[in-house]
C-alpha positions in Angstrom: 33.6 -7.1 24.2 30.2 -7.2 25.7 27.4 -6.8 23.2 24.8 -4.1 23.7 21.1 -4.9 23.8 19.3 -4.4 20.5 17.7 -0.9 20.8 14.1 -0.8 19.7 12.8 2.8 19.2 9.1 3.3 18.9 7.8 6.7 17.7 4.4 7.8 19.0 2.3 10.9 18.7 -1.0 12.2 19.9 -3.8 9.9 18.6 -1.5 6.9 18.5 -3.4 3.6 18.9 -2.3 2.1 22.2 -2.1 -1.5 21.0 0.2 -0.4 18.2 2.7 0.5 20.9 2.2 -1.9 23.8 1.5 -5.0 21.6 4.9 -5.1 19.8 6.8 -3.9 22.8 5.3 -6.7 25.0 6.6 -9.2 22.4 10.1 -7.7 22.6 9.9 -7.5 26.4 9.0 -11.2 26.5 11.9 -12.1 24.3 14.2 -10.0 26.3 13.1 -11.8 29.5 13.7 -15.2 28.0 17.1 -14.2 26.5 18.6 -12.6 29.5 17.1 -14.5 32.4 17.2 -18.1 31.1 20.6 -19.9 31.3 22.3 -20.4 28.0 21.8 -23.7 26.3 24.5 -26.3 26.7 26.9 -26.2 23.8 26.1 -22.7 22.8 27.9 -19.5 23.4 28.4 -19.2 27.2 27.5 -15.5 27.1 23.8 -14.6 27.3 22.2 -12.8 24.4 21.9 -9.1 25.4 18.2 -9.0 24.5 16.4 -5.8 23.8 16.3 -2.2 25.1 12.9 -0.5 24.5 12.6 3.2 24.0 9.3 5.1 23.4 9.9 8.5 21.8 7.8 11.5 20.7 8.8 14.6 18.8 9.4 16.7 21.9 9.9 13.9 24.5 6.6 14.7 26.2 3.9 12.1 26.9 1.2 11.7 24.2 -2.5 11.0 24.5 -3.5 7.8 22.7 -6.7 7.7 20.6 -8.4 5.8 23.4 -7.5 8.5 25.9 -4.6 6.7 27.6 -1.6 8.8 28.5 1.6 7.2 27.1 4.8 8.1 28.8 7.9 8.5 26.7 11.6 8.0 27.3 13.2 10.6 25.0 12.6 13.1 22.2 13.5 12.2 18.7 16.3 14.7 18.9 17.7 13.1 22.0 17.8 9.7 20.3 19.5 11.2 17.3 22.1 12.8 19.6 22.8 9.5 21.3 25.5 7.5 19.6 23.9 4.1 20.6 23.0 2.3 17.4 19.3 1.8 16.7 18.5 -1.8 15.8 14.8 -1.4 14.9 12.7 1.7 14.4 8.9 1.2 14.9 6.4 3.8 13.9 3.0 3.3 15.5 -0.4 4.1 13.8 -3.8 5.3 15.0 -6.3 8.0 14.1 -3.6 10.6 14.9 -1.6 9.6 11.9 -3.8 12.0 9.8 -2.2 14.9 11.7 1.2 13.3 12.1 1.8 13.0 8.4 1.3 16.8 8.0 4.0 17.6 10.6 7.3 18.2 8.8 9.3 17.9 12.0 7.9 14.5 12.8 8.2 13.2 9.3 11.8 14.5 9.0 12.6 13.1 12.4 11.4 9.6 11.4 13.5 9.9 8.2 16.6 10.7 10.2 15.9 7.9 12.7 15.4 5.5 9.8 18.8 6.4 8.4 20.3 5.4 11.7 18.4 2.1 12.0 19.2 -1.4 10.9 15.6 -2.0 10.0 12.4 0.0 10.0 8.8 -1.1 10.7 5.4 0.6 10.3 2.7 -0.7 12.6 -0.8 -0.6 11.1 -1.3 3.0 9.7 2.2 4.0 10.9 3.0 3.0 7.3 1.6 6.4 6.2 4.3 8.2 8.2 7.0 6.0 6.6 5.4 6.6 3.2 5.3 10.4 3.7 9.0 10.2 4.6 9.7 8.4 1.3 10.9 5.3 3.0 8.5 2.9 1.3 9.0 4.1 -2.2 9.8 1.1 -4.4 8.8 -1.3 -1.7 5.9 -3.7 -1.0 3.8 -2.7 2.0 0.6 -3.3 3.9 -1.4 -1.4 6.4 -4.8 -1.7 8.1 -7.3 -3.3 5.6 -9.5 -0.2 5.7 -6.6 2.1 4.6 -4.9 0.0 1.9 -6.7 1.7 -0.9 -5.9 5.2 0.5 -2.2 4.3 0.9 -2.0 3.1 -2.7 -3.8 6.2 -3.9 -1.7 8.7 -2.0 1.6 7.0 -2.6 1.7 5.4 -6.1 5.3 4.5 -5.8 4.5 1.9 -3.2 3.2 -1.6 -4.1 0.4 -2.0 -1.6 -0.8 -5.5 -0.8 -4.1 -5.7 1.1 -4.1 -9.2 2.6 -0.8 -10.1 4.3 -0.6 -9.8 8.1 2.9 -8.3 7.6 5.4 -7.8 4.8 9.2 -7.8 4.9 10.8 -6.1 1.9 14.5 -5.5 2.4 15.0 -3.7 5.7 11.5 -2.3 5.5 8.7 -4.1 7.4 5.0 -3.2 7.6 2.1 -4.8 9.3 -1.7 -5.0 8.9 -4.1 -3.6 11.4 -3.6 -3.2 15.1 -2.8 -6.7 16.7 -0.9 -7.6 13.5 1.9 -5.5 14.9 2.4 -8.3 17.4 2.7 -10.8 14.6 5.3 -8.5 13.0 7.2 -8.2 16.2 7.3 -12.0 16.6 8.7 -12.3 13.1 11.4 -9.7 14.0 12.3 -11.8 17.1 12.4 -14.9 14.9 14.7 -13.0 12.5 17.0 -12.0 15.4 17.2 -15.1 17.5 15.3 -17.9 15.8 11.9 -19.6 16.1 12.3 -21.2 19.5 12.2 -17.9 21.4 9.5 -16.5 19.1 7.4 -19.6 19.8 7.9 -19.3 23.6 6.9 -15.6 23.5 3.8 -16.4 21.5 2.9 -19.2 23.9 3.2 -16.8 26.9 1.1 -14.2 25.2 -1.5 -16.8 24.1 -1.2 -16.0 20.4 -0.2 -17.8 17.1 3.5 -17.8 16.3 2.2 -17.4 12.7 -1.4 -16.5 12.3 -3.3 -18.5 9.7 -4.8 -16.6 6.8 -4.5 -12.9 5.9 -6.2 -9.8 7.2 -9.0 -10.0 4.6 -10.7 -12.5 6.8 -11.1 -9.7 9.4 -12.3 -7.0 7.0 -15.8 -5.5 7.0 -18.6 -6.6 4.7 -18.0 -6.5 1.0 -18.0 -3.0 -0.4 -20.4 -2.7 -3.2 -20.1 -0.2 -6.1 -23.6 0.4 -7.3 -24.3 0.8 -11.0 -25.8 4.0 -12.3 -28.1 2.3 -14.8 -31.4 1.4 -13.1 -31.4 -2.0 -14.8 -28.1 -3.0 -13.4 -28.8 -1.6 -9.9 -32.0 -3.7 -9.9 -30.0 -6.7 -11.0 -27.5 -6.2 -8.2 -30.2 -6.2 -5.6 -31.8 -9.3 -7.2 -28.4 -11.2 -7.1 -28.0 -10.5 -3.4 -31.4 -12.1 -2.7 -31.0 -15.1 -5.0 -27.5 -16.4 -4.4 -28.7 -20.0 -4.8 -29.9 -19.5 -8.4 -28.2 -19.5 -11.8 -25.9 -16.5 -11.6 -23.8 -17.3 -14.7 -22.9 -14.5 -17.1 -25.4 -16.0 -19.6 -28.2 -16.1 -17.0 -27.5 -12.6 -15.7 -27.2 -11.1 -19.2 -30.6 -12.6 -20.1 -32.2 -11.1 -17.0 -30.7 -7.7 -17.9 -31.9 -8.2 -21.5 -28.4 -7.7 -22.9 -26.0 -9.7 -25.0 -23.4 -11.6 -22.9 -20.5 -9.5 -24.2 -22.3 -6.2 -23.8 -23.5 -7.1 -20.3 -20.1 -8.2 -19.1 -18.4 -5.1 -20.4 -21.1 -2.7 -19.0 -21.2 -4.5 -15.6 -17.5 -4.2 -15.2 -17.4 -0.5 -16.2 -20.2 0.4 -13.8 -19.5 -1.9 -10.8 -15.7 -2.1 -10.9 -15.4 -5.8 -11.3 -16.5 -8.7 -13.5 -19.9 -10.3 -12.9 -18.2 -13.5 -11.8 -16.1 -11.7 -9.2 -19.1 -9.7 -8.0 -21.2 -12.9 -7.5 -18.3 -14.7 -5.7 -17.8 -11.8 -3.4 -21.5 -11.8 -2.4 -21.5 -15.6 -1.9 -18.3 -15.3 0.2 -19.8 -12.6 2.4 -23.0 -14.6 2.8 -21.1 -17.7 3.7 -19.1 -15.8 6.3 -22.2 -14.6 8.0 -23.8 -18.0 8.1 -20.6 -19.5 9.5 -20.5 -16.8 12.2 -24.2 -16.8 13.1 -25.4 -20.4 12.6 -24.5 -24.0 13.4 -25.2 -25.1 9.8 -22.7 -27.6 8.4 -20.1 -26.3 5.9 -21.8 -28.3 3.2 -25.2 -26.8 3.9 -23.7 -23.3 4.1 -22.2 -23.9 0.7 -25.5 -24.9 -0.8 -27.3 -22.0 0.8 -25.0 -19.5 -1.0 -25.3 -21.3 -4.4 -22.3 -23.5 -4.4 -22.3 -27.2 -5.2 -20.7 -28.3 -1.9 -18.2 -27.9 0.9 -15.2 -28.5 -1.4 -16.0 -25.5 -3.6 -16.5 -23.3 -0.5 -13.2 -24.5 0.9 -11.4 -23.6 -2.3 -13.1 -20.1 -2.3 -12.0 -19.4 1.3 -8.5 -20.6 0.6 -8.2 -18.4 -2.5 -9.9 -15.3 -1.0 -9.1 -15.4 2.7 -6.1 -17.7 3.1 -8.0 -19.9 5.5 -10.7 -22.6 5.6 -14.4 -22.3 6.5 -13.9 -24.5 9.6 -11.0 -22.4 10.8 -12.8 -19.2 10.1 -15.8 -20.4 12.2 -13.5 -21.4 15.1 -12.1 -17.8 15.1 -15.2 -15.7 14.6 -18.3 -17.6 15.6 -19.5 -17.2 19.2 -20.5 -20.3 21.1 -23.9 -21.5 19.8 -26.4 -22.7 22.3 -27.6 -26.2 21.4 
């Protein structure tokens, strides 16, 4: 009996981010082309893999306007897909600024829940995780979304274990991705899960992307978010720290500058700033190092010394621990070509 292509159903809505849709679908299309047009390898099943069938659906089957103004055509309504007996292999739910309205549409949320019940696996692309969360599909699961929305996802849906750094997470049949282009990383992982790493690698090569991107999404996040203390003494100290990263910023040194005992200072700083003095200092040093790596041609060792670290090895360990990458790799990805 001839096998049917794996049906990929992608749910969209007004305000969908275009890349959340076309990025993953380009990955599946590339895999489909390789699986169905290339001759089967010698010694393997003589029948070609059926590949993928891609369907874009909206609540009513009408085109939707993406958040960048692009009109996205659709193949079916959610109801039409539900009435079709063809099995759904993978349900994708895109994200975008329109997700704020989408999660308040009971028909859309219920439709996604019904589609998920018919699907072998379910994936939220970027902030599409919020739709899955509103449908109750992520309760009890680990999940990720765009770095700027992880805190909100955790706040609104406390039954979900939100992890801010991974590019994507697979927990059972539930998959979620970090922001925007991370949906392509997730799609590559799904292809790998289906047909193995060779096809996934070939698709990644064709699309000029990593098969597995190094590091997590924290390396792409905006500058460190600072919670300012309410006490004038601590606020002044916070400003001073940012301007003196190469000085002694130990708890003992900072407590002396704040004219507090070490224990009282550490407790008060954490209560007002939301983190320990050590974590606060490390965050500022990391952010300063990132900026120097992006905007200068200073060696990694000099960058480390500029931000108050003893050398390149310490900075390397900090980048590995906090960003999942190395200073050199970070510079290659984010620094523009520097005129010499």
